[in-house]
C-alpha positions as CSV (number, residue, x, y, z in Angstrom):
1,M,-97.8,-128.5,-124.0
2,G,-95.9,-127.3,-127.0
3,R,-95.5,-123.6,-127.9
4,D,-95.7,-122.0,-131.3
5,A,-93.1,-119.7,-132.8
6,G,-94.7,-116.7,-131.0
7,G,-94.5,-118.3,-127.6
8,A,-98.1,-119.0,-127.3
9,P,-99.4,-122.5,-126.4
10,S,-99.7,-124.6,-129.6
11,T,-103.4,-125.3,-128.9
12,W,-104.3,-121.6,-129.1
13,R,-105.5,-120.3,-132.5
14,R,-104.2,-116.8,-133.3
15,A,-106.5,-114.5,-135.2
16,P,-105.2,-113.2,-138.5
17,R,-103.7,-109.8,-138.2
18,R,-105.8,-107.1,-139.9
19,P,-105.6,-103.3,-139.5
20,C,-107.9,-102.0,-136.8
21,R,-110.5,-99.5,-138.1
22,R,-111.3,-96.7,-135.8
23,R,-113.9,-93.9,-136.3
24,R,-114.4,-90.9,-134.0
25,W,-117.4,-88.6,-134.0
26,R,-118.3,-85.5,-132.3
27,W,-120.7,-86.3,-129.5
28,T,-123.3,-84.0,-131.0
29,G,-123.3,-86.1,-134.1
30,E,-123.9,-89.4,-132.3
31,R,-126.9,-88.3,-130.4
32,T,-128.7,-86.8,-133.4
33,V,-127.9,-89.6,-135.7
34,D,-129.1,-92.1,-133.2
35,S,-132.4,-90.2,-132.7
36,L,-133.0,-89.9,-136.4
37,L,-132.2,-93.6,-137.1
38,N,-134.7,-94.6,-134.4
39,Q,-137.3,-92.4,-135.8
40,R,-136.7,-94.0,-139.3
41,G,-136.8,-97.5,-137.9
42,F,-133.3,-98.4,-138.5
43,P,-133.0,-102.1,-137.4
44,V,-129.6,-102.0,-135.7
45,D,-128.2,-99.8,-132.9
46,V,-125.1,-98.7,-134.8
47,V,-124.3,-95.7,-132.4
48,Y,-124.4,-97.3,-129.0
49,G,-124.1,-101.1,-129.9
50,E,-126.4,-103.9,-128.9
51,A,-124.6,-106.3,-126.7
52,D,-122.9,-105.7,-123.3
53,M,-119.4,-106.8,-122.8
54,P,-118.1,-108.4,-119.6
55,W,-116.0,-105.4,-118.4
56,P,-114.6,-105.0,-114.9
57,Q,-117.1,-103.5,-112.4
58,G,-116.4,-100.0,-111.0
59,E,-114.5,-98.8,-114.1
60,D,-115.1,-95.2,-115.2
61,W,-116.0,-95.5,-118.9
62,G,-117.3,-92.0,-119.4
63,Y,-120.7,-92.3,-121.0
64,G,-121.0,-96.1,-120.1
65,P,-118.9,-99.2,-121.0
66,P,-118.1,-100.1,-124.5
67,R,-120.7,-102.3,-126.3
68,I,-120.4,-104.5,-129.3
69,L,-122.2,-105.2,-132.6
70,T,-121.6,-108.8,-133.6
71,A,-120.4,-109.5,-137.2
72,D,-124.0,-110.6,-138.0
73,R,-125.5,-107.4,-136.8
74,V,-122.9,-105.4,-138.7
75,R,-124.0,-107.3,-141.8
76,A,-127.7,-106.5,-141.0
77,A,-126.9,-102.8,-140.6
78,A,-124.9,-102.8,-143.9
79,D,-127.9,-104.6,-145.7
80,A,-130.3,-102.0,-144.3
81,L,-128.4,-99.0,-145.6
82,E,-130.1,-99.0,-149.0
83,D,-133.4,-98.1,-147.3
84,H,-131.8,-95.4,-145.1
85,T,-129.9,-93.0,-147.4
86,P,-128.4,-89.8,-145.9
87,D,-131.1,-87.6,-147.5
88,A,-133.8,-89.8,-146.2
89,L,-132.4,-89.5,-142.7
90,T,-133.1,-85.8,-142.5
91,E,-136.0,-85.6,-144.9
92,G,-138.8,-83.5,-143.5
93,V,-137.0,-82.9,-140.2
94,T,-136.7,-79.2,-139.2
95,P,-134.5,-77.7,-136.5
96,T,-137.8,-76.8,-134.6
97,D,-138.7,-80.6,-134.7
98,L,-135.3,-81.5,-133.1
99,A,-135.4,-78.7,-130.5
100,A,-139.0,-79.7,-129.6
101,A,-137.9,-83.4,-129.2
102,N,-135.0,-82.1,-126.9
103,I,-132.4,-83.7,-129.2
104,Y,-129.0,-82.8,-128.0
105,P,-127.5,-80.3,-128.8
106,T,-130.7,-78.3,-128.5
107,T,-128.8,-74.9,-128.8
108,I,-128.0,-75.7,-132.5
109,W,-131.6,-76.4,-133.3
110,E,-132.8,-73.4,-131.4
111,R,-130.6,-71.2,-133.5
112,G,-132.2,-72.7,-136.6
113,E,-129.3,-74.6,-138.0
114,E,-130.4,-77.4,-140.5
115,A,-129.5,-80.9,-139.9
116,D,-127.6,-81.3,-143.1
117,W,-124.4,-82.1,-141.3
118,V,-126.0,-85.1,-139.7
119,A,-126.2,-86.6,-143.2
120,A,-122.5,-86.3,-143.7
121,H,-122.0,-88.3,-140.3
122,W,-124.3,-91.0,-141.7
123,T,-122.5,-91.1,-145.0
124,D,-119.2,-91.8,-143.2
125,L,-120.7,-94.3,-140.8
126,A,-122.3,-96.2,-143.8
127,K,-118.9,-96.4,-145.5
128,Y,-117.5,-97.8,-142.4
129,L,-120.3,-100.3,-141.8
130,R,-120.0,-101.6,-145.5
131,A,-116.2,-102.1,-145.1
132,A,-116.6,-103.9,-141.7
133,A,-119.4,-106.2,-143.2
134,R,-117.2,-106.9,-146.1
135,E,-114.4,-108.1,-143.9
136,G,-116.8,-110.0,-141.5
137,D,-115.9,-107.8,-138.6
138,A,-117.8,-107.1,-135.4
139,L,-117.7,-103.5,-134.0
140,L,-116.8,-102.3,-130.5
141,L,-118.6,-99.1,-129.8
142,W,-117.5,-96.7,-127.0
143,I,-118.5,-93.1,-126.3
144,T,-115.9,-91.3,-124.3
């Protein structure tokens, strides 16, 4: 079997090199965004992912192993963004509602803080989803 210039077997196909996009959130933002998206019927699990990956058993992944959104599901999420604007995400939701639903971090809602900051997280995630969809990328989601 021949080898290519990089030393890999010539039958292997190399993926084109693209920059890796990374996005880190505060844990508090993830839980709240996920809850509000579920309440609004968002069609894709953009916080925790939808498909399991074949990771080694017994690994300590923190809050569970990484999960994936396929490129098709990333596209579906990007397509659904128009119906799920940042303002619509928190519209009519009060801190009392979030505390009563036991949405982490409950101490924030018990103090009466508004959920406006959640809209900023959603705005950032929406930009990220659109960029990934435009490039045809899948997403690996991992909460540490």
